[in-house]
C-alpha positions as CSV (number, residue, x, y, z in Angstrom):
1,M,58.2,-92.2,-72.9
2,S,62.0,-92.8,-72.5
3,L,64.4,-93.1,-75.3
4,R,64.9,-96.7,-74.5
5,S,61.1,-97.5,-74.7
6,R,60.9,-95.8,-77.9
7,R,63.7,-97.7,-79.3
8,K,62.4,-100.9,-78.0
9,R,58.9,-100.2,-79.6
10,A,60.7,-99.1,-83.0
11,L,62.8,-102.5,-82.9
12,I,59.3,-104.5,-82.4
13,R,57.8,-102.9,-85.4
14,S,61.0,-103.2,-87.8
15,K,60.6,-107.2,-86.8
16,N,56.9,-107.3,-87.4
17,L,56.2,-108.2,-83.8
18,N,53.4,-107.2,-81.4
19,G,54.0,-106.0,-77.8
20,H,54.5,-109.4,-76.6
21,G,57.5,-110.2,-79.1
22,L,55.2,-112.4,-81.2
23,Q,56.0,-112.7,-84.8
24,R,53.0,-112.1,-87.1
25,K,53.1,-115.3,-89.1
26,P,52.3,-118.5,-87.5
27,S,54.2,-121.7,-88.0
28,E,53.3,-123.9,-90.9
29,V,51.8,-126.6,-88.2
30,V,49.7,-124.0,-86.8
31,R,48.5,-122.5,-90.2
32,K,47.7,-126.1,-91.5
33,E,45.6,-126.7,-88.4
34,I,43.6,-123.7,-89.1
35,R,43.1,-124.1,-92.7
36,Q,41.9,-127.6,-92.5
37,R,39.6,-126.6,-89.6
38,C,37.9,-123.7,-91.6
39,G,37.6,-125.5,-94.9
40,F,40.5,-123.4,-96.7
41,G,38.4,-120.2,-97.0
42,C,37.2,-117.2,-95.2
43,V,34.9,-118.6,-92.4
44,I,32.2,-115.7,-93.3
45,C,32.1,-115.7,-97.1
46,G,34.1,-118.4,-98.3
47,A,36.7,-116.6,-100.4
48,A,39.9,-118.5,-100.8
49,I,42.2,-115.6,-100.6
50,V,42.6,-115.3,-96.8
51,T,44.8,-114.2,-93.9
52,Y,45.1,-115.8,-90.4
53,E,43.5,-113.6,-88.2
54,H,43.7,-113.8,-84.3
55,F,40.3,-112.9,-82.6
56,D,40.4,-114.5,-79.2
57,P,42.7,-112.6,-78.0
58,P,43.4,-110.1,-80.9
59,Y,47.0,-110.2,-82.2
60,C,48.0,-107.1,-80.3
61,D,47.2,-108.9,-77.0
62,A,48.4,-112.7,-78.1
63,Q,51.1,-114.3,-76.5
64,C,51.1,-117.1,-78.7
65,H,49.7,-118.5,-81.8
66,D,46.8,-120.5,-80.7
67,P,44.8,-122.1,-83.4
68,K,41.9,-122.2,-81.2
69,G,41.8,-118.3,-81.1
70,M,42.4,-117.7,-84.8
71,T,40.6,-118.2,-88.0
72,L,40.8,-117.4,-91.6
73,L,39.3,-114.2,-92.9
74,C,39.5,-112.7,-96.5
75,G,41.0,-109.2,-97.1
76,A,37.5,-107.5,-96.8
77,H,36.3,-109.0,-93.5
78,Q,39.8,-108.5,-92.1
79,L,39.6,-104.9,-92.8
80,E,36.3,-104.7,-90.9
81,T,37.8,-106.3,-88.1
82,S,40.6,-104.0,-87.9
83,K,38.3,-100.9,-88.3
84,G,36.0,-102.3,-85.7
85,L,33.3,-102.9,-88.0
86,L,33.2,-106.7,-87.3
87,S,32.7,-108.0,-83.9
88,K,34.6,-110.7,-82.1
89,Q,31.4,-112.4,-81.5
90,T,30.5,-112.7,-85.1
91,I,33.9,-113.9,-86.0
92,A,33.7,-116.7,-83.1
93,E,30.2,-117.7,-84.4
94,A,31.5,-118.0,-88.0
95,D,34.6,-120.0,-86.8
96,R,32.2,-122.4,-85.2
97,A,30.3,-123.0,-88.4
98,P,32.6,-122.0,-91.1
99,F,31.1,-121.1,-94.6
100,C,33.2,-123.4,-96.3
101,K,32.4,-126.5,-94.3
102,R,28.8,-125.7,-94.9
103,V,28.8,-125.5,-98.5
104,G,31.6,-127.7,-99.4
105,Y,34.1,-125.3,-101.1
106,A,36.1,-122.2,-101.2
107,K,36.1,-119.8,-104.1
108,H,37.8,-117.1,-105.9
109,L,37.0,-115.3,-109.1
110,F,40.3,-114.5,-110.8
111,D,41.0,-111.6,-112.9
112,L,41.0,-112.6,-116.7
113,G,41.4,-110.0,-119.4
114,G,40.1,-109.2,-122.6
115,K,42.1,-111.5,-124.7
116,K,42.6,-115.4,-124.8
117,P,44.5,-116.3,-121.7
118,K,48.2,-117.9,-121.9
119,I,47.6,-121.6,-120.9
120,M,50.6,-123.5,-119.8
121,I,50.3,-127.4,-119.0
122,G,53.4,-128.3,-117.6
123,G,55.9,-127.8,-120.3
124,A,53.3,-127.2,-122.9
125,D,52.1,-123.9,-124.1
126,V,48.4,-124.8,-125.3
127,T,47.3,-121.2,-126.0
128,E,46.8,-121.7,-129.5
129,C,44.6,-124.9,-129.0
130,G,41.2,-123.6,-130.0
131,H,38.3,-123.6,-127.5
132,R,38.7,-127.1,-125.9
133,I,41.5,-129.6,-124.9
134,E,40.2,-133.2,-124.4
135,I,42.4,-136.1,-123.1
136,D,41.0,-139.6,-123.7
137,G,37.5,-138.5,-124.0
138,E,37.3,-136.1,-121.1
139,T,37.3,-132.4,-121.4
140,M,40.1,-131.0,-119.4
141,L,40.1,-127.1,-120.5
142,Q,37.5,-125.2,-122.3
143,F,37.9,-121.5,-123.3
144,L,35.1,-119.4,-124.1
145,P,35.2,-115.8,-125.9
146,P,33.7,-112.8,-124.0
147,D,29.9,-112.5,-124.2
148,L,27.6,-109.7,-124.0
149,R,27.8,-109.5,-120.3
150,S,31.6,-109.3,-119.8
151,S,34.6,-108.2,-122.1
152,R,36.4,-111.2,-120.4
153,W,37.4,-114.5,-121.7
154,R,35.9,-117.3,-119.9
155,L,38.1,-120.3,-118.7
156,S,36.6,-123.7,-117.3
157,C,38.4,-126.8,-116.3
158,R,38.3,-129.5,-113.6
159,F,41.0,-131.6,-111.8
160,V,40.1,-134.9,-110.2
161,K,41.7,-137.4,-107.8
162,Q,42.6,-140.9,-108.9
163,N,39.1,-142.1,-107.6
164,G,37.4,-139.7,-109.8
165,S,36.3,-137.0,-107.3
166,I,36.7,-133.4,-108.3
167,M,39.5,-131.7,-105.9
168,C,39.3,-128.4,-107.8
169,K,37.5,-126.8,-110.7
170,I,37.5,-123.5,-112.6
171,V,34.0,-122.5,-113.8
172,E,33.9,-119.5,-116.1
173,N,36.8,-118.0,-114.2
174,E,35.7,-118.8,-110.7
175,L,38.1,-121.1,-108.9
176,V,36.3,-123.8,-106.7
177,L,38.3,-125.7,-104.1
178,M,36.6,-128.5,-102.4
179,S,36.7,-128.7,-98.5
180,D,37.1,-132.3,-98.4
181,N,40.8,-132.1,-99.6
182,V,43.3,-132.9,-97.2
183,D,45.1,-129.5,-97.4
184,I,44.9,-126.5,-99.6
185,E,47.5,-123.7,-99.3
186,Q,47.3,-120.3,-101.0
187,Q,50.5,-118.2,-101.3
188,A,50.5,-115.1,-103.5
189,A,49.4,-116.3,-106.9
190,R,50.0,-120.0,-106.3
191,F,47.2,-122.5,-104.9
192,S,48.3,-125.8,-103.9
193,I,46.5,-129.2,-102.9
194,S,48.3,-131.8,-100.9
195,S,47.6,-135.1,-99.5
196,D,49.8,-137.2,-97.2
197,N,52.4,-134.2,-97.2
198,E,53.0,-134.6,-100.9
199,T,51.5,-131.8,-103.3
200,I,49.2,-133.2,-106.0
201,L,47.9,-130.1,-107.6
202,E,49.5,-126.7,-108.0
203,L,48.1,-123.9,-110.1
204,E,49.5,-120.4,-110.6
205,L,47.2,-117.6,-111.7
206,H,49.0,-114.6,-113.3
207,P,46.3,-111.9,-114.1
208,P,45.2,-110.6,-116.3
209,D,45.9,-113.3,-119.2
210,A,47.7,-116.4,-117.8
211,L,47.3,-119.6,-116.2
212,L,49.7,-122.0,-115.3
213,L,49.2,-125.7,-114.0
214,K,52.6,-126.8,-112.7
215,K,51.9,-130.2,-111.0
216,Y,48.9,-132.6,-111.6
217,C,48.4,-136.4,-112.5
218,Q,45.3,-137.4,-114.3
219,F,44.6,-140.8,-114.8
220,T,42.3,-141.8,-118.1
221,K,41.0,-144.9,-119.6
222,N,44.0,-146.0,-121.4
223,G,46.8,-144.1,-119.8
224,R,47.9,-141.1,-117.7
225,V,48.7,-137.3,-117.8
226,V,51.7,-136.4,-115.6
227,I,52.7,-132.7,-114.9
228,G,55.5,-131.8,-112.8
229,T,59.3,-131.5,-112.4
230,E,61.6,-133.8,-114.1
231,K,65.4,-134.3,-114.2
232,I,66.7,-134.0,-117.6
233,A,70.1,-133.8,-119.3
234,D,71.3,-130.2,-120.2
235,I,72.2,-130.7,-123.8
236,C,73.8,-127.1,-124.1
237,H,76.1,-127.9,-121.2
238,S,77.0,-131.4,-122.8
239,M,77.8,-130.1,-126.2
240,D,80.1,-127.4,-124.5
241,H,81.7,-130.0,-122.3
242,P,81.9,-133.2,-124.0
243,D,84.3,-134.8,-121.8
244,Q,82.2,-134.3,-118.8
245,P,79.1,-136.2,-117.4
246,P,75.8,-135.0,-118.5
247,K,74.6,-132.2,-116.1
248,M,71.0,-132.6,-114.9
249,I,68.6,-129.9,-114.5
250,N,65.2,-129.6,-113.3
251,E,62.4,-128.8,-116.0
252,T,58.8,-128.6,-115.9
253,T,57.3,-131.2,-118.2
254,L,54.0,-132.5,-119.6
255,R,54.2,-136.3,-119.7
256,L,51.8,-138.5,-121.4
257,E,52.0,-142.1,-120.6
258,T,50.4,-145.4,-121.8
259,G,50.7,-148.8,-120.2
260,T,53.9,-149.2,-122.2
261,S,55.5,-146.1,-123.1
262,G,55.8,-142.3,-122.3
263,W,56.5,-138.9,-124.0
264,S,57.7,-135.8,-122.2
265,F,57.2,-132.4,-123.6
266,I,59.6,-129.7,-122.5
267,A,59.3,-126.0,-123.5
268,S,56.7,-127.1,-126.2
269,R,53.9,-125.3,-128.0
270,F,50.9,-126.8,-129.4
271,V,49.0,-125.2,-132.1
272,S,45.4,-126.4,-133.1
273,P,43.0,-123.6,-133.9
274,T,39.7,-125.7,-133.6
275,G,40.8,-127.3,-130.4
276,L,43.1,-130.4,-129.5
277,I,42.3,-134.0,-128.6
278,I,44.8,-136.4,-127.3
279,K,44.0,-140.1,-127.4
280,F,45.8,-143.1,-125.9
281,V,45.5,-145.9,-128.5
282,N,47.0,-149.5,-128.4
283,G,50.3,-147.9,-126.4
284,A,50.6,-144.9,-128.7
285,I,49.5,-141.5,-128.5
286,Q,47.2,-139.7,-131.2
287,F,46.9,-135.8,-131.7
288,A,43.8,-134.8,-133.5
289,S,41.3,-131.7,-133.9
290,P,37.6,-131.7,-133.1
């Protein structure tokens, strides 16, 4: 092989391209089409941690990212493919009838450690709120200590759409993502659910002991819970520069709203050893223990 050819191959490898100069990562439009067709999980086993896999033709021979010849595979099945232990025929059959489309969900058992997990709901730390958090009569989060089968704490919760249908739930540390959602994307430790190109739920898992709920809106009988980013005045900047207009910064908040008023919690910490109950009563908010 000539020096020029070797340099060309080295350049292709350094830019993560195949022999046809195709980048490894498809465009967002292509990725979204594949996710939605496959039900947001591995087409063989339903695992929610996936890669975008070329199977017809394989990536080394692909000249473009054709979603019809691509699918979702978990790391284990992608490794089997690369080692020649999973046939193109089997992948194609699974792609035509994806696991998640058949059962209705993708799943992931996340790593939770031997101590009670840190739980952030927007701008509020609720780690020290006993074993249950209830909002307006509905249990939002539940923590169970380790049992005889495992040394792990167990977390369960559910997140619903405005019409009351479940879009995502965690059942004793297993994340379950419903396949009838408009779109679900997993990037590193973050899972986001979108509708009409707007993110309506964003979760971050930080093994072994933390879960962050960064975006969500839950409607209740008498109000709503809004978790997201708000622009607020930077108090420190205003104190240091009283002659200047307030500087606005983005902060993750927990906002509780009734029909007539609302309260935002930023970098807050709730402590209630037996659990936390939040109620909307006559336009006000009540905090109580079970």
